[in-house]
N, C-alpha and C positions, 0 to 999 in steps of 0.2 A: 700515873705519869709525874715525874719529878718536875720541879720548876725549870730546871735546865732543859729537859726534854720538851716541856710545854713552850718555852721561849723559842727554841729552835723550830718547833713545829709551827708556831705562830708566824715566824719569819718566813718559813717555806710557803705557808698559805698566802701571806701577803705578797710575796714575790710572785707566786703563781697567778694571783689576781692581777697584779700589775702587768704581767706579761700578757694575760688574756685581754686586758683593756687596751694595751698597745696593739695587739693583733687585731682587735675589733676595729680600731681606728685606721688600720693599714691593710684591710682585707683586699685581696686581689679582686674580689667580687665588687667592691666599692669602686675600684678603678674602672672595671669593665662597665659598671652602670654609668659612670661619668662619661665614658667614651660613647656608650650607646645613646645617652641623653643628648650628647653633643651632635650625634648623627641626626637625631630627630629634629633638633633645633636647626641644623644646617638644611635638612630636607624642607622644613617649613619655610625657611627664609627663601630658598630657591622657588618654592611654590608661589609665594607671595610676589617674588620678582617676575615670574612668568605671567601671573595674572595681571600685574601692573603693565607689562609689555603688551599683552593682548588688549587691555582696556585702552592704553594710550594709542595704539595703532588703529583700533576700532574707531576711536574718536577722530583720528586723522582722516580715515576713510569716509566717515560721516560728514566731516567738514568739506572734504573734496567733492563729495556728491552734491552737497548743498551749494557749493561754489559753482559746480558745473551747471546745476539747474539755474542759478542766477545768471550765469554767463549766457546760457542758451536763451533765456528769456530776453536778455538785453540784446543779444544778437538778432533774435527774431524781430524785436522792435526796430532795430536799426535797418534791417533788411526791408521791413515794411516802409520805413521812412525813405529808404533809398529809391524805392519805386515811384515816389512822388516828387523827387528832387529833379530840378531842371538845371540849375546853375552848376557848372563844372566844378567850381571851387568847393561848393557845399558837398557835392558828390565825392570829391577827393577827401574831404575831411571825414565824411562818413566811412569811406573805404578804409581810411587809416584807423579809425576806431574799431572797425570790424577785424582788421588784422591784429590789432592789439588784443582784442578779446580772444581771438583764435590762439594767440600765443599764451595768454593766461590760461585758457582752457587746456591747452596741451601740458602746461606746467602743473596745473591742478590734477589732471588725469595721471601724470607721471608720479606725483606725490601720493596720490591715492593708490596707484598700482604698487609702488614700493611698500607702502604701509600695509596693504592687503597681503602682500607676499610675506612680510615680516610677521604679520598677525597669524598667518597660516603656519609658518615655521614655529612660532611660539606655542601655538595650540598643539601641534604635533609633538613638540618637546614636552609639553605639559602632560599629554597622554602617557608618554613613556615614564615621566617622572612620577605620576600618580600610581603607576603599576608597582612601584617599589615601596609604596607607603606601608602596606601591611607587614612586609618582612622587616622593615626598619622599626616600626612600632612594636612588633612582636619581639624583636631583639631587646628592646628597652624593657618591655614587660618581663621577659625572661630573666634579664640581668637583675631587675629589681627583686624578683622572686628568689633568685639564688642568694642575693645579699640578705634578704630577710631570713632565709633558712640558716645561713652562716651566722648571722647575728643572734638568732634564737638559740643555736647550739652553744654559742659562747655565753649567752645570758644564763643558760641552764647550768653550765659549769661554774659561773660566778655565783649563782644562787647556792650551789652545793658548797663552794668554798666559804661563802658567808656563813652558812650553817656551822661548818667545822670551825671557822674563826671564832664565832660566838661561844661555842663549847670550849675552845682552847683558852680564850681570854678569861673564862670563868674560873680557870685553874690558877690564875696568876693574881698576885696581890695588886691592889689599886696603885700603890706607889710605884711598883715595878712597871705596870702598864703605862703610867703617866710618863715615866722615864723612856720607856720603849717608844711611845708615840712621839715624844719630843725629838728623839734622835732620828726616828724614821722620817719625820716631816722635813728634816734638814738634809739627810743623805740617802734616803730611800731604804737602805738595808741597815737595820738597827742592831741586829744581833748576829754574831759569827762565832764559829768554833775556833778554839785555839788548838792547833795540831802541831805538836812538838813546840817549836818556838815561833811558829808562823800563824799570823791572823788570817783566817780564810776569807775575811772581808776585804782587806786591802792587799793581801798576799805579801806582806812585809814581815820580816823577822823581828822579834823583840829581843832585847838584850837579855843575858842570863839573869840579871837583877830584876828586870821587868817581869820575866817569866816566873821567877820565884815569888814575886809580890802577887801575881795573879793566882798562883797555885795555893798561896797561903789564905786566900779569901774563903769565906764559908761557902757551904753548898748552895745557899740561897743568895749569895752575893755575886755580882757579875761586874767586875772592874771594867773600866773603859780601856780600849786599846790605845796606847800612848801615840800610835801612829795616825789612826783614823777616827778615834772617838767612839767606835762601836762597842757594844756590850759583848764581852768575851765569855764564852761558855766553854768550860773544860770538859 
């Protein structure tokens, strides 16, 4: 393989590797994994919110029951006291306290009933929500597996290209490789064929004088394209 052929082959290999790396970073499988993972996160967030609703309403129900028991005990005490009262004014005051307690008991019972209903609704919603867990997590697992398979296939191709790259670079002189690497680090494609008067790297035409200058170069010399700076291969 001539130096010109080796240089173009090296460029083809490096371009192929660049394309593979770009494809690896923009795999559809990666996007699908991101979407599937977001669904798992959303599902977990909803589960936590439902559990919080259940716990909050359970606490309200518990407080309402405790308040009801306290009111019942106070009502029983006042009723017992009422039976021993003789003075009308004292009886009237006790009756007012009993009515106030009855109102508080009704309000407490209402709060407890609303919270109990809300708790039941949240628990029913949670049952339905939990039934979707396996399918959502399985979708994420499957997406992750597909991504790993796709990445592994690309890695295998990159390994093969790296082997070919090493063999091809061994055919080129150190100075030429240093120049190639320097240009490639700046513009990506370091070597291009000159077809007629056109540089296949930038797709611009060289003047007749520029073409003559390139063609007068030795077989192992690769002048820069005056338009883009790439190494021209005849």
